[in-house]
One Martini backbone bead per residue (centre of mass of N, CA, C, O) as a GRO file, in nm:
protein
  515
    1MET     BB    1  -3.228   0.016  -2.641
    2SER     BB    2  -2.955   0.173  -2.582
    3VAL     BB    3  -2.732   0.262  -2.345
    4ARG     BB    4  -2.661   0.540  -2.457
    5LEU     BB    5  -2.954   0.646  -2.472
    6ARG     BB    6  -3.027   0.601  -2.176
    7LEU     BB    7  -2.810   0.783  -2.054
    8THR     BB    8  -2.899   1.040  -2.198
    9MET     BB    9  -3.187   1.046  -2.079
   10TRP     BB   10  -3.109   1.050  -1.786
   11TYR     BB   11  -2.935   1.300  -1.793
   12THR     BB   12  -3.155   1.489  -1.908
   13GLY     BB   13  -3.369   1.444  -1.688
   14ILE     BB   14  -3.199   1.537  -1.447
   15LEU     BB   15  -3.136   1.818  -1.559
   16SER     BB   16  -3.426   1.915  -1.594
   17ALA     BB   17  -3.511   1.887  -1.298
   18THR     BB   18  -3.292   2.073  -1.188
   19LEU     BB   19  -3.366   2.327  -1.352
   20LEU     BB   20  -3.657   2.348  -1.258
   21LEU     BB   21  -3.600   2.381  -0.957
   22LEU     BB   22  -3.408   2.620  -0.986
   23GLY     BB   23  -3.598   2.814  -1.140
   24LEU     BB   24  -3.833   2.808  -0.940
   25GLY     BB   25  -3.673   2.902  -0.696
   26LEU     BB   26  -3.573   3.168  -0.820
   27TYR     BB   27  -3.847   3.291  -0.883
   28LEU     BB   28  -3.975   3.279  -0.599
   29PHE     BB   29  -3.753   3.434  -0.454
   30THR     BB   30  -3.767   3.693  -0.622
   31HIS     BB   31  -4.066   3.751  -0.581
   32PHE     BB   32  -4.057   3.771  -0.275
   33ILE     BB   33  -3.840   3.991  -0.243
   34TYR     BB   34  -3.967   4.209  -0.421
   35TYR     BB   35  -4.250   4.231  -0.277
   36GLU     BB   36  -4.138   4.285   0.004
   37SER     BB   37  -4.003   4.551  -0.073
   38LEU     BB   38  -4.267   4.693  -0.152
   39LYS     BB   39  -4.403   4.667   0.123
   40THR     BB   40  -4.191   4.822   0.278
   41ASP     BB   41  -4.219   5.089   0.126
   42LEU     BB   42  -4.518   5.135   0.185
   43LYS     BB   43  -4.497   5.134   0.492
   44GLU     BB   44  -4.291   5.363   0.526
   45GLN     BB   45  -4.460   5.580   0.380
   46ALA     BB   46  -4.707   5.558   0.567
   47ASP     BB   47  -4.555   5.627   0.827
   48LEU     BB   48  -4.463   5.906   0.736
   49ILE     BB   49  -4.745   6.025   0.693
   50ASP     BB   50  -4.848   5.975   0.982
   51LYS     BB   51  -4.648   6.187   1.104
   52TRP     BB   52  -4.749   6.448   0.914
   53ILE     BB   53  -5.015   6.449   0.998
   54SER     BB   54  -5.288   6.692   1.098
   55PRO     BB   55  -5.532   6.679   1.309
   56ARG     BB   56  -5.838   6.873   1.293
   57PRO     BB   57  -6.069   6.996   1.489
   58THR     BB   58  -6.438   6.996   1.447
   59VAL     BB   59  -6.729   7.187   1.526
   60SER     BB   60  -7.048   7.149   1.520
   61LEU     BB   61  -7.371   7.262   1.569
   62ASP     BB   62  -7.445   6.988   1.740
   63GLY     BB   63  -7.145   6.932   1.894
   64SER     BB   64  -6.985   6.778   1.715
   65MET     BB   65  -6.677   6.597   1.631
   66SER     BB   66  -6.420   6.656   1.391
   67PHE     BB   67  -6.166   6.560   1.143
   68ASN     BB   68  -5.880   6.694   0.979
   69PHE     BB   69  -5.660   6.632   0.696
   70ASN     BB   70  -5.313   6.668   0.594
   71ILE     BB   71  -5.144   6.613   0.316
   72PRO     BB   72  -4.859   6.586   0.190
   73GLY     BB   73  -4.642   6.670  -0.025
   74ARG     BB   74  -4.420   6.586  -0.277
   75ASP     BB   75  -4.159   6.609  -0.090
   76MET     BB   76  -4.263   6.337   0.084
   77LEU     BB   77  -4.218   6.166  -0.170
   78ARG     BB   78  -4.028   5.899  -0.307
   79SER     BB   79  -4.252   5.820  -0.531
   80SER     BB   80  -4.438   5.851  -0.826
   81ASN     BB   81  -4.555   5.542  -0.801
   82MET     BB   82  -4.702   5.652  -0.554
   83PHE     BB   83  -5.017   5.630  -0.384
   84PHE     BB   84  -5.250   5.843  -0.194
   85GLN     BB   85  -5.498   5.790   0.081
   86ILE     BB   86  -5.743   5.963   0.289
   87VAL     BB   87  -5.975   5.837   0.524
   88ASN     BB   88  -6.254   5.991   0.673
   89LEU     BB   89  -6.461   5.858   0.928
   90SER     BB   90  -6.605   6.115   1.051
   91ASN     BB   91  -6.693   6.252   0.735
   92ASN     BB   92  -6.644   6.086   0.467
   93THR     BB   93  -6.365   6.168   0.353
   94VAL     BB   94  -6.131   6.232   0.070
   95GLN     BB   95  -5.770   6.222   0.030
   96ARG     BB   96  -5.534   6.301  -0.225
   97SER     BB   97  -5.274   6.283  -0.397
   98PRO     BB   98  -5.156   6.457  -0.654
   99ASN     BB   99  -5.091   6.206  -0.843
  100ALA     BB  100  -5.375   6.083  -0.810
  101LYS     BB  101  -5.525   6.318  -0.933
  102ASP     BB  102  -5.378   6.325  -1.208
  103ALA     BB  103  -5.446   5.999  -1.260
  104ASP     BB  104  -5.719   5.919  -1.142
  105ILE     BB  105  -5.673   5.772  -0.855
  106GLN     BB  106  -5.908   5.535  -0.702
  107PHE     BB  107  -5.977   5.375  -0.439
  108PRO     BB  108  -6.141   5.154  -0.289
  109ASN     BB  109  -6.388   5.112  -0.091
  110LEU     BB  110  -6.454   5.098   0.252
  111THR     BB  111  -6.562   4.864   0.444
  112GLN     BB  112  -6.651   4.758   0.749
  113GLN     BB  113  -6.521   4.477   0.723
  114LYS     BB  114  -6.243   4.578   0.628
  115ILE     BB  115  -6.184   4.757   0.872
  116GLN     BB  116  -6.194   4.527   1.078
  117GLN     BB  117  -5.958   4.365   0.956
  118ILE     BB  118  -5.747   4.586   0.988
  119LEU     BB  119  -5.768   4.618   1.294
  120GLU     BB  120  -5.698   4.321   1.368
  121ASN     BB  121  -5.410   4.344   1.185
  122ASP     BB  122  -5.331   4.665   1.174
  123SER     BB  123  -5.292   4.559   0.874
  124ALA     BB  124  -5.309   4.569   0.500
  125PHE     BB  125  -5.289   4.379   0.197
  126ASP     BB  126  -5.361   4.460  -0.153
  127GLU     BB  127  -5.484   4.331  -0.471
  128VAL     BB  128  -5.581   4.547  -0.736
  129LYS     BB  129  -5.806   4.693  -0.976
  130ILE     BB  130  -5.726   4.995  -1.164
  131GLN     BB  131  -5.808   5.055  -1.464
  132ASN     BB  132  -5.683   4.765  -1.537
  133LEU     BB  133  -5.475   4.785  -1.296
  134ASN     BB  134  -5.216   4.689  -1.099
  135PHE     BB  135  -5.236   4.691  -0.736
  136MET     BB  136  -5.079   4.787  -0.427
  137ILE     BB  137  -5.221   4.792  -0.095
  138TYR     BB  138  -5.190   4.996   0.202
  139ASN     BB  139  -5.337   4.969   0.530
  140LYS     BB  140  -5.375   5.244   0.776
  141PRO     BB  141  -5.456   5.342   1.077
  142ILE     BB  142  -5.608   5.624   1.245
  143ILE     BB  143  -5.515   5.709   1.581
  144ILE     BB  144  -5.652   5.800   1.906
  145GLN     BB  145  -5.640   5.935   2.238
  146GLU     BB  146  -5.865   5.975   2.481
  147LEU     BB  147  -5.965   6.234   2.692
  148PRO     BB  148  -5.941   6.083   3.004
  149SER     BB  149  -6.000   5.772   2.928
  150GLY     BB  150  -5.793   5.630   2.696
  151ASN     BB  151  -5.928   5.578   2.442
  152VAL     BB  152  -5.945   5.428   2.127
  153LYS     BB  153  -5.955   5.606   1.807
  154VAL     BB  154  -6.083   5.594   1.483
  155LEU     BB  155  -6.037   5.831   1.217
  156GLY     BB  156  -5.878   5.659   0.987
  157MET     BB  157  -5.721   5.596   0.650
  158ILE     BB  158  -5.426   5.476   0.511
  159GLN     BB  159  -5.345   5.473   0.155
  160ALA     BB  160  -5.099   5.273  -0.017
  161GLY     BB  161  -4.994   5.275  -0.360
  162ILE     BB  162  -4.885   5.054  -0.638
  163PHE     BB  163  -4.759   4.998  -0.948
  164LEU     BB  164  -4.732   4.658  -1.113
  165GLU     BB  165  -4.681   4.629  -1.419
  166GLN     BB  166  -4.369   4.647  -1.445
  167TYR     BB  167  -4.314   4.404  -1.256
  168ASP     BB  168  -4.471   4.192  -1.416
  169ARG     BB  169  -4.296   4.215  -1.672
  170ILE     BB  170  -4.038   4.118  -1.542
  171PHE     BB  171  -4.150   3.827  -1.467
  172VAL     BB  172  -4.223   3.744  -1.749
  173LEU     BB  173  -3.935   3.766  -1.856
  174LEU     BB  174  -3.811   3.568  -1.656
  175ARG     BB  175  -3.969   3.322  -1.748
  176TRP     BB  176  -3.864   3.316  -2.038
  177ILE     BB  177  -3.570   3.293  -1.971
  178LEU     BB  178  -3.589   3.026  -1.816
  179TRP     BB  179  -3.716   2.853  -2.040
  180ILE     BB  180  -3.510   2.902  -2.267
  181SER     BB  181  -3.248   2.833  -2.113
  182GLY     BB  182  -3.338   2.550  -2.032
  183ALA     BB  183  -3.382   2.436  -2.318
  184LEU     BB  184  -3.095   2.490  -2.415
  185ALA     BB  185  -2.949   2.330  -2.194
  186VAL     BB  186  -3.080   2.056  -2.254
  187SER     BB  187  -2.996   2.033  -2.550
  188LEU     BB  188  -2.694   2.059  -2.500
  189ALA     BB  189  -2.672   1.826  -2.298
  190ALA     BB  190  -2.775   1.605  -2.489
  191SER     BB  191  -2.555   1.637  -2.701
  192VAL     BB  192  -2.311   1.600  -2.514
  193GLY     BB  193  -2.400   1.330  -2.392
  194TRP     BB  194  -2.401   1.174  -2.658
  195PHE     BB  195  -2.103   1.221  -2.722
  196LEU     BB  196  -1.979   1.111  -2.457
  197SER     BB  197  -2.109   0.830  -2.468
  198ARG     BB  198  -1.981   0.753  -2.734
  199LYS     BB  199  -1.689   0.783  -2.636
  200ALA     BB  200  -1.713   0.591  -2.386
  201PHE     BB  201  -1.835   0.339  -2.578
  202ARG     BB  202  -1.617   0.269  -2.785
  203PRO     BB  203  -1.473   0.029  -2.644
  204ILE     BB  204  -1.726  -0.148  -2.652
  205GLU     BB  205  -1.739  -0.161  -2.959
  206GLN     BB  206  -1.461  -0.294  -2.982
  207VAL     BB  207  -1.537  -0.544  -2.827
  208ILE     BB  208  -1.762  -0.638  -3.016
  209PHE     BB  209  -1.591  -0.648  -3.272
  210ALA     BB  210  -1.375  -0.846  -3.167
  211THR     BB  211  -1.569  -1.078  -3.088
  212ASN     BB  212  -1.685  -1.112  -3.374
  213GLN     BB  213  -1.418  -1.184  -3.507
  214ILE     BB  214  -1.370  -1.432  -3.334
  215GLU     BB  215  -1.634  -1.581  -3.402
  216LYS     BB  216  -1.584  -1.590  -3.717
  217GLY     BB  217  -1.237  -1.638  -3.720
  218ALA     BB  218  -1.070  -1.718  -3.466
  219ASP     BB  219  -0.911  -1.444  -3.360
  220LEU     BB  220  -0.694  -1.463  -3.087
  221ASP     BB  221  -0.480  -1.226  -3.156
  222ARG     BB  222  -0.678  -1.025  -3.093
  223ARG     BB  223  -0.700  -0.683  -2.970
  224ILE     BB  224  -0.793  -0.424  -2.766
  225GLU     BB  225  -0.792  -0.087  -2.825
  226TYR     BB  226  -0.658   0.133  -2.558
  227TYR     BB  227  -0.596   0.501  -2.458
  228GLY     BB  228  -0.717   0.549  -2.199
  229PRO     BB  229  -0.802   0.547  -1.901
  230ARG     BB  230  -0.799   0.358  -1.587
  231ASP     BB  231  -1.093   0.273  -1.581
  232GLU     BB  232  -1.358   0.081  -1.618
  233ILE     BB  233  -1.305   0.047  -1.920
  234GLY     BB  234  -1.006  -0.021  -1.896
  235GLN     BB  235  -1.045  -0.271  -1.714
  236LEU     BB  236  -1.227  -0.425  -1.908
  237THR     BB  237  -1.028  -0.438  -2.142
  238GLU     BB  238  -0.802  -0.580  -1.985
  239THR     BB  239  -0.968  -0.829  -1.908
  240ILE     BB  240  -1.038  -0.921  -2.197
  241ASN     BB  241  -0.749  -0.948  -2.295
  242GLY     BB  242  -0.674  -1.161  -2.085
  243MET     BB  243  -0.891  -1.364  -2.171
  244LEU     BB  244  -0.786  -1.398  -2.460
  245GLY     BB  245  -0.512  -1.506  -2.376
  246ARG     BB  246  -0.620  -1.753  -2.226
  247LEU     BB  247  -0.773  -1.869  -2.467
  248GLN     BB  248  -0.530  -1.903  -2.646
  249ASP     BB  249  -0.381  -2.097  -2.457
  250ALA     BB  250  -0.606  -2.306  -2.442
  251TYR     BB  251  -0.617  -2.368  -2.747
  252ALA     BB  252  -0.325  -2.452  -2.770
  253GLU     BB  253  -0.344  -2.685  -2.567
  254GLN     BB  254  -0.570  -2.829  -2.714
  255GLU     BB  255  -0.420  -2.874  -2.978
  256GLU     BB  256  -0.191  -3.031  -2.847
  257ALA     BB  257  -0.372  -3.251  -2.731
  258TYR     BB  258  -0.489  -3.340  -3.000
  259GLY     BB  259  -0.218  -3.413  -3.123
  260ALA     BB  260  -0.142  -3.624  -2.911
  261GLN     BB  261  -0.391  -3.798  -2.960
  262ARG     BB  262  -0.337  -3.857  -3.256
  263ARG     BB  263  -0.063  -3.984  -3.209
  264PHE     BB  264  -0.160  -4.201  -3.019
  265VAL     BB  265  -0.352  -4.342  -3.215
  266SER     BB  266  -0.144  -4.393  -3.435
  267ASP     BB  267   0.058  -4.555  -3.264
  268ALA     BB  268  -0.138  -4.767  -3.160
  269SER     BB  269  -0.213  -4.872  -3.439
  270HIS     BB  270   0.071  -4.951  -3.517
  271GLU     BB  271   0.127  -5.148  -3.279
  272LEU     BB  272  -0.127  -5.334  -3.335
  273ARG     BB  273  -0.077  -5.408  -3.636
  274THR     BB  274   0.178  -5.581  -3.624
  275PRO     BB  275   0.079  -5.835  -3.465
  276LEU     BB  276  -0.167  -5.886  -3.643
  277THR     BB  277  -0.013  -5.934  -3.905
  278THR     BB  278   0.151  -6.171  -3.804
  279ILE     BB  279  -0.080  -6.356  -3.730
  280ARG     BB  280  -0.217  -6.360  -4.010
  281GLY     BB  281   0.027  -6.461  -4.168
  282ASN     BB  282   0.062  -6.727  -4.016
  283VAL     BB  283  -0.213  -6.841  -4.074
  284ASP     BB  284  -0.188  -6.836  -4.384
  285LEU     BB  285   0.062  -7.012  -4.398
  286LEU     BB  286  -0.055  -7.263  -4.270
  287GLU     BB  287  -0.278  -7.305  -4.478
  288LYS     BB  288  -0.096  -7.333  -4.732
  289MET     BB  289   0.098  -7.553  -4.635
  290TRP     BB  290  -0.111  -7.767  -4.587
  291LYS     BB  291  -0.209  -7.784  -4.879
  292GLN     BB  292   0.065  -7.838  -5.025
  293THR     BB  293   0.162  -8.088  -4.863
  294ALA     BB  294  -0.090  -8.260  -4.920
  295LEU     BB  295  -0.015  -8.283  -5.245
  296GLN     BB  296   0.320  -8.360  -5.244
  297ALA     BB  297   0.354  -8.530  -4.994
  298GLY     BB  298   0.405  -8.755  -4.777
  299PRO     BB  299   0.317  -8.870  -4.479
  300GLU     BB  300   0.586  -8.821  -4.320
  301ALA     BB  301   0.662  -8.543  -4.436
  302LYS     BB  302   0.409  -8.403  -4.359
  303GLU     BB  303   0.432  -8.429  -4.054
  304ALA     BB  304   0.704  -8.281  -4.011
  305MET     BB  305   0.635  -8.020  -4.155
  306HIS     BB  306   0.391  -7.949  -3.990
  307LEU     BB  307   0.534  -7.931  -3.715
  308GLU     BB  308   0.744  -7.712  -3.779
  309LEU     BB  309   0.550  -7.491  -3.883
  310SER     BB  310   0.368  -7.481  -3.636
  311LEU     BB  311   0.579  -7.400  -3.426
  312GLU     BB  312   0.675  -7.137  -3.561
  313ALA     BB  313   0.396  -7.000  -3.579
  314MET     BB  314   0.328  -7.018  -3.276
  315ARG     BB  315   0.561  -6.849  -3.178
  316ASP     BB  316   0.480  -6.592  -3.325
  317ILE     BB  317   0.197  -6.569  -3.210
  318ALA     BB  318   0.278  -6.564  -2.910
  319GLY     BB  319   0.463  -6.317  -2.921
  320GLU     BB  320   0.255  -6.114  -3.037
  321ALA     BB  321   0.041  -6.160  -2.819
  322GLU     BB  322   0.218  -6.065  -2.585
  323ARG     BB  323   0.273  -5.782  -2.694
  324MET     BB  324  -0.027  -5.699  -2.714
  325SER     BB  325  -0.088  -5.740  -2.415
  326ARG     BB  326   0.106  -5.527  -2.308
  327LEU     BB  327  -0.015  -5.291  -2.462
  328VAL     BB  328  -0.299  -5.310  -2.342
  329ASN     BB  329  -0.212  -5.278  -2.045
  330ASP     BB  330  -0.082  -5.002  -2.083
  331LEU     BB  331  -0.334  -4.859  -2.189
  332LEU     BB  332  -0.503  -4.914  -1.937
  333SER     BB  333  -0.329  -4.759  -1.738
  334LEU     BB  334  -0.353  -4.482  -1.886
  335ALA     BB  335  -0.660  -4.469  -1.877
  336ARG     BB  336  -0.675  -4.456  -1.572
  337ALA     BB  337  -0.511  -4.201  -1.538
  338ASP     BB  338  -0.701  -4.017  -1.713
  339ALA     BB  339  -0.959  -4.095  -1.517
  340GLY     BB  340  -0.846  -4.072  -1.209
  341PHE     BB  341  -0.706  -4.301  -1.082
  342LYS     BB  342  -0.698  -4.443  -0.747
  343MET     BB  343  -0.483  -4.586  -0.559
  344GLU     BB  344  -0.413  -4.809  -0.324
  345LYS     BB  345  -0.288  -4.730   0.010
  346THR     BB  346   0.004  -4.809   0.204
  347GLU     BB  347   0.231  -4.921   0.417
  348VAL     BB  348   0.564  -4.973   0.288
  349GLU     BB  349   0.822  -5.184   0.290
  350LEU     BB  350   1.128  -5.153   0.126
  351ARG     BB  351   1.325  -5.387   0.164
  352PRO     BB  352   1.154  -5.629   0.068
  353LEU     BB  353   1.086  -5.505  -0.208
  354MET     BB  354   1.378  -5.474  -0.318
  355GLU     BB  355   1.459  -5.773  -0.288
  356GLU     BB  356   1.242  -5.886  -0.477
  357VAL     BB  357   1.325  -5.729  -0.729
  358ALA     BB  358   1.619  -5.832  -0.742
  359ARG     BB  359   1.546  -6.133  -0.776
  360LYS     BB  360   1.367  -6.112  -1.035
  361ALA     BB  361   1.577  -5.960  -1.219
  362GLN     BB  362   1.779  -6.202  -1.243
  363MET     BB  363   1.565  -6.351  -1.460
  364LEU     BB  364   1.609  -6.166  -1.677
  365PRO     BB  365   1.681  -6.078  -1.981
  366ARG     BB  366   2.044  -6.061  -2.044
  367SER     BB  367   2.395  -5.905  -2.111
  368THR     BB  368   2.453  -5.824  -1.812
  369GLU     BB  369   2.539  -5.706  -1.515
  370TRP     BB  370   2.399  -5.761  -1.184
  371LEU     BB  371   2.362  -5.498  -0.943
  372THR     BB  372   2.349  -5.490  -0.579
  373SER     BB  373   2.247  -5.414  -0.276
  374ASP     BB  374   2.147  -5.480   0.068
  375PHE     BB  375   1.939  -5.261   0.192
  376ALA     BB  376   2.000  -5.178   0.500
  377GLY     BB  377   1.908  -4.868   0.498
  378LEU     BB  378   1.583  -4.972   0.481
  379GLU     BB  379   1.539  -5.034   0.764
  380GLY     BB  380   1.210  -4.937   0.857
  381VAL     BB  381   1.131  -4.818   0.587
  382LYS     BB  382   0.852  -4.618   0.475
  383VAL     BB  383   0.583  -4.602   0.241
  384TYR     BB  384   0.314  -4.439   0.076
  385GLY     BB  385   0.153  -4.708  -0.103
  386ASN     BB  386   0.191  -4.939  -0.380
  387SER     BB  387   0.340  -5.237  -0.426
  388ASP     BB  388   0.277  -5.316  -0.721
  389TYR     BB  389   0.346  -5.038  -0.855
  390LEU     BB  390   0.637  -5.024  -0.751
  391GLN     BB  391   0.736  -5.274  -0.901
  392GLN     BB  392   0.659  -5.177  -1.182
  393LEU     BB  393   0.840  -4.930  -1.180
  394LEU     BB  394   1.116  -5.078  -1.151
  395PHE     BB  395   1.088  -5.271  -1.400
  396ILE     BB  396   1.084  -5.057  -1.617
  397PHE     BB  397   1.381  -4.958  -1.569
  398ILE     BB  398   1.525  -5.231  -1.577
  399GLU     BB  399   1.436  -5.328  -1.860
  400ASN     BB  400   1.550  -5.084  -2.008
  401ALA     BB  401   1.844  -5.131  -1.923
  402PHE     BB  402   1.874  -5.410  -2.053
  403LYS     BB  403   1.788  -5.330  -2.345
  404TYR     BB  404   2.024  -5.075  -2.365
  405THR     BB  405   2.242  -5.302  -2.258
  406ASP     BB  406   2.513  -5.492  -2.388
  407SER     BB  407   2.729  -5.383  -2.177
  408GLY     BB  408   2.831  -5.432  -1.847
  409TYR     BB  409   2.594  -5.266  -1.633
  410VAL     BB  410   2.336  -5.308  -1.374
  411ARG     BB  411   2.218  -5.089  -1.108
  412LEU     BB  412   2.083  -5.134  -0.766
  413ASP     BB  413   1.999  -4.869  -0.536
  414SER     BB  414   2.007  -4.692  -0.209
  415PHE     BB  415   1.888  -4.387  -0.027
  416LEU     BB  416   1.907  -4.121   0.213
  417HIS     BB  417   1.732  -3.784   0.205
  418ASN     BB  418   1.553  -3.567   0.366
  419GLY     BB  419   1.311  -3.791   0.401
  420GLN     BB  420   1.416  -3.957   0.148
  421VAL     BB  421   1.401  -4.189  -0.118
  422GLY     BB  422   1.665  -4.326  -0.318
  423ILE     BB  423   1.631  -4.479  -0.641
  424ARG     BB  424   1.885  -4.647  -0.829
  425ILE     BB  425   1.934  -4.665  -1.193
  426GLU     BB  426   2.218  -4.808  -1.351
  427ASP     BB  427   2.393  -4.769  -1.670
  428THR     BB  428   2.598  -4.878  -1.979
  429GLY     BB  429   2.460  -4.768  -2.224
  430ILE     BB  430   2.356  -4.558  -2.488
  431GLY     BB  431   2.192  -4.337  -2.410
  432MET     BB  432   2.134  -3.971  -2.435
  433ASP     BB  433   2.014  -3.688  -2.531
  434LYS     BB  434   1.923  -3.399  -2.378
  435GLU     BB  435   1.682  -3.330  -2.576
  436GLU     BB  436   1.519  -3.604  -2.492
  437ILE     BB  437   1.431  -3.590  -2.192
  438PRO     BB  438   1.146  -3.430  -2.204
  439HIS     BB  439   1.021  -3.698  -2.390
  440ILE     BB  440   1.041  -3.987  -2.244
  441PHE     BB  441   0.730  -3.957  -2.111
  442ASP     BB  442   0.607  -3.995  -2.368
  443ARG     BB  443   0.396  -4.138  -2.571
  444PHE     BB  444   0.577  -4.347  -2.787
  445TYR     BB  445   0.853  -4.267  -2.709
  446ARG     BB  446   1.174  -4.306  -2.886
  447ALA     BB  447   1.512  -4.265  -2.863
  448ASP     BB  448   1.556  -4.459  -3.071
  449PRO     BB  449   1.550  -4.439  -3.409
  450SER     BB  450   1.470  -4.743  -3.419
  451ARG     BB  451   1.198  -4.931  -3.351
  452GLY     BB  452   1.293  -5.232  -3.431
  453LYS     BB  453   1.549  -5.286  -3.260
  454LYS     BB  454   1.359  -5.247  -3.004
  455SER     BB  455   1.147  -5.371  -2.800
  456GLY     BB  456   0.826  -5.205  -2.762
  457THR     BB  457   0.575  -4.946  -2.679
  458GLY     BB  458   0.640  -4.654  -2.534
  459LEU     BB  459   0.481  -4.664  -2.223
  460GLY     BB  460   0.647  -4.708  -1.963
  461LEU     BB  461   0.733  -4.413  -1.872
  462SER     BB  462   0.444  -4.305  -1.848
  463ILE     BB  463   0.366  -4.496  -1.620
  464ALA     BB  464   0.594  -4.419  -1.427
  465LYS     BB  465   0.510  -4.121  -1.393
  466TRP     BB  466   0.234  -4.180  -1.269
  467ILE     BB  467   0.333  -4.337  -1.020
  468ILE     BB  468   0.505  -4.109  -0.904
  469ASP     BB  469   0.277  -3.901  -0.872
  470GLU     BB  470   0.098  -4.081  -0.682
  471HIS     BB  471   0.367  -4.071  -0.469
  472ASN     BB  472   0.494  -3.782  -0.454
  473GLY     BB  473   0.723  -3.777  -0.662
  474SER     BB  474   1.049  -3.799  -0.825
  475ILE     BB  475   1.290  -3.740  -1.104
  476GLU     BB  476   1.611  -3.830  -1.219
  477VAL     BB  477   1.840  -3.740  -1.495
  478LYS     BB  478   2.132  -3.912  -1.626
  479THR     BB  479   2.306  -3.850  -1.941
  480ILE     BB  480   2.525  -4.019  -2.189
  481LYS     BB  481   2.635  -4.062  -2.481
  482ASP     BB  482   2.757  -4.391  -2.489
  483VAL     BB  483   2.762  -4.439  -2.153
  484GLY     BB  484   2.479  -4.362  -1.994
  485THR     BB  485   2.219  -4.418  -1.737
  486THR     BB  486   2.047  -4.230  -1.467
  487PHE     BB  487   1.804  -4.314  -1.224
  488VAL     BB  488   1.615  -4.118  -0.973
  489ILE     BB  489   1.396  -4.209  -0.723
  490TRP     BB  490   1.169  -4.005  -0.535
  491LEU     BB  491   1.049  -4.083  -0.200
  492PRO     BB  492   0.844  -4.034   0.048
  493THR     BB  493   0.805  -4.091   0.353
  494ALA     BB  494   0.562  -4.164   0.578
  495ALA     BB  495   0.638  -3.914   0.766
  496MET     BB  496   0.595  -3.718   0.481
  497GLN     BB  497   0.301  -3.747   0.345
  498ASN     BB  498   0.186  -3.439   0.423
  499GLU     BB  499   0.404  -3.333   0.246
  500LEU     BB  500   0.577  -3.192   0.027
  501PRO     BB  501   0.776  -3.266  -0.215
  502VAL     BB  502   1.105  -3.297  -0.227
  503THR     BB  503   1.351  -3.187  -0.389
  504ALA     BB  504   1.675  -3.254  -0.544
  505GLU     BB  505   1.795  -3.021  -0.422
  506GLY     BB  506   2.142  -3.084  -0.333
  507HIS     BB  507   2.129  -3.403  -0.491
  508SER     BB  508   2.208  -3.381  -0.769
  509LEU     BB  509   2.323  -3.484  -1.052
  510PRO     BB  510   2.542  -3.472  -1.279
  511ASP     BB  511   2.385  -3.361  -1.550
  512GLY     BB  512   2.099  -3.337  -1.442
  513ASN     BB  513   1.741  -3.418  -1.450
  514GLN     BB  514   1.432  -3.302  -1.339
  515VAL     BB  515   1.076  -3.445  -1.328
   0.00000   0.00000   0.00000
């Protein structure tokens, strides 16, 4: 059963119960008021007759006394629909009103038990059938006070009756009106409720249709159209549209991540294939040359040729094996970063670390001048981090500077600003275009157009970015094509380790970019 049908049935059931209670209450209230008014009229008319009757005493031959009553004429009666009868208890005679005589209406005889009940209640109303017609009768006793004893004596009974048939027909008609109008109202309400519920749930149907379309065709661009008020349905539609937008963004990010992963695997395969191909080629070459020289050359020539070829092949194998080892180590570092690896950190003194890095960098292969400061400004300055990874971070930038700087200099210095340490690596190398800066930290991205011109894996800056992030740091880049590049690494001091990293705003380099 659909929600729309259930709501319609609930609405119809509640309306039916409401109409039933309302109609029953209206019927009972009208019935009570109407019949109470009839009783009031009967009582008033009986009281009026009681005032106008004149009991006349009559003495019989045996000395007993009886009373006769005269009933008023037609001019004393308010309605021709009322009938009156006076029962004389002293002589057991009955007098009826003229209209009762004309209609031959005779009220039921009063038994002694009934008279006693009337006397105890002062008056009584009865509903009886006379000639198969419904009547309401009001009974009122006629009493006098005897002198000189003061005792009360009942002389007779006034009976006032009214014909109820026409009033009963009115209430039968009223019942039919209530039943028919109620049934029509419920039917109309059910139809209108079904229509309104269908209109109200139309956005829900659109939601279902849209989600089915998305499920079948992955159409995340589709949105639910809703032009109604911003009620619960409107808020639900807006929420689902927002959710679809977020799903679309998430799928786009996922596709981008999958694309980056595919590129990563492709580039990694390419980088690993090159040294492996070199190693296999050199091994095949050694095998062929050994066989060829063994057949054609003499013993001494064979030995010299074997030695020279072996040394050259071994150098190639060693070089490519070292390159592949670096690549595997870099991939391992990035795999740890992706897996959420948290490095162990302690307070590290920066001056000894910087001096050690400067000393070791002096021994790296280079064709440029190596310039450093004395790092005296870092005396007593500590950062919260890992000494090994900080050295690896600096060597990544220094080796890149040496690699892409053929002449000029590479300089390493440092300074303090706003509770942060700035470590600057500046070179006079080939530089980069500004459009390349957002991508230099991507894996396997190489800013130089030809991959083979400069050796490297293209993973160093990705690892450097991970180390900087792990130390809550940031990095600035300033570069000019064919002029040089400057990197500034910002690290918070140990005193600020619990604060958010301060950006380089206010001390950024000209034409610099912060990452």
